[in-house]
N, C-alpha and C positions, 0 to 999 in steps of 0.2 A: 457613598457605597451601603451598599448593607452590612450585611453579612462574610463576605467573598473577598478574595484577594485579585488583585490584576495577575495573573495567568496568562502563560505562554498558551493558550491552547483555550477553546470555547468545546463545552458540552454540547451535544447534538444526539435525538433521540430518531430512529429510523421508525418514525411511523408506519410503512408498511409491515414490518415483523413483530410490532405493540400488540401486544394482545391485553390494554388495558387494566392489568391487574393492582394496579396504584401505589405495589411498592414504593417506588423511587419519592412518588408526589407526601407520602407520608414520612417518609426519612428525611428529603431536604423540603421541607415546606415551601420556602421561597425560591426554588428554584425550576420545582416541574409542579405541571397542573394536568390534569386530565381533563383533552380536551371534551366541552360537553357532546357538539353536535357529532362528531367520530367513537367517539369512547376509548381513543388512544391520549399517552402521553406523551408532554410536548413541555420544553424548556423556555421558560419565560421570562428568565432571568439569566444573566450569565456572572452576576455578582451577588444572588441572593443567597449563597452559603459559601461555608468554607469548603475548599478542595477536600478536606477530609471527608464533609459531610458528604459534596456531592461523587464521591468514590466508594464509600460505604453505599448510596444509592443505585447507581451504576453496578455495583456488588450483590445486590438484593434483586436487580432484574434477571427474572429465570427463562428469557428468551435471548440475551446477552445483543439488547435492541437500542442501548444508549453505549455512544464512543466521546473520547474525546476527541478532536479536528481542527486542522487551521483553523485561525481566526479566519483569514480569506478564504475558504473551504463553503462556510456559512448559506452564502446567497445560491449560491450552485446547486446547493444541496439541498435550500428551499427552494429554488426553481424547480428542480427534479420531484422533490414530491409535488408540487402541485400539478405537473405534465403525469402523474401517477393515477389521480383524479381517485384518492383511496375515498371506498364504501364505508359506512358506519358498521361498528362491529355489534351485533345483536347484544342486546341487555340482558342478564338472566346470571 
């Protein structure tokens, strides 16, 4: 385990509404990255940072696209994301 705790819920980024501001990735560096092809944030580790640090990252999000979800929901959420066929955000 990195810096995180075993917790009851997982962190999820709704990439469909993420604007790629990078705030979360600057706050919780072991949990979030900006996906290079789409320019949207993604949670890459569930145990990367403390719950408090992840919550701080969630609180910095200007479009409220990061959520705590049940671990059991992650696979369905990932499948929904694939089906949405997101396009890359314009750089700039």
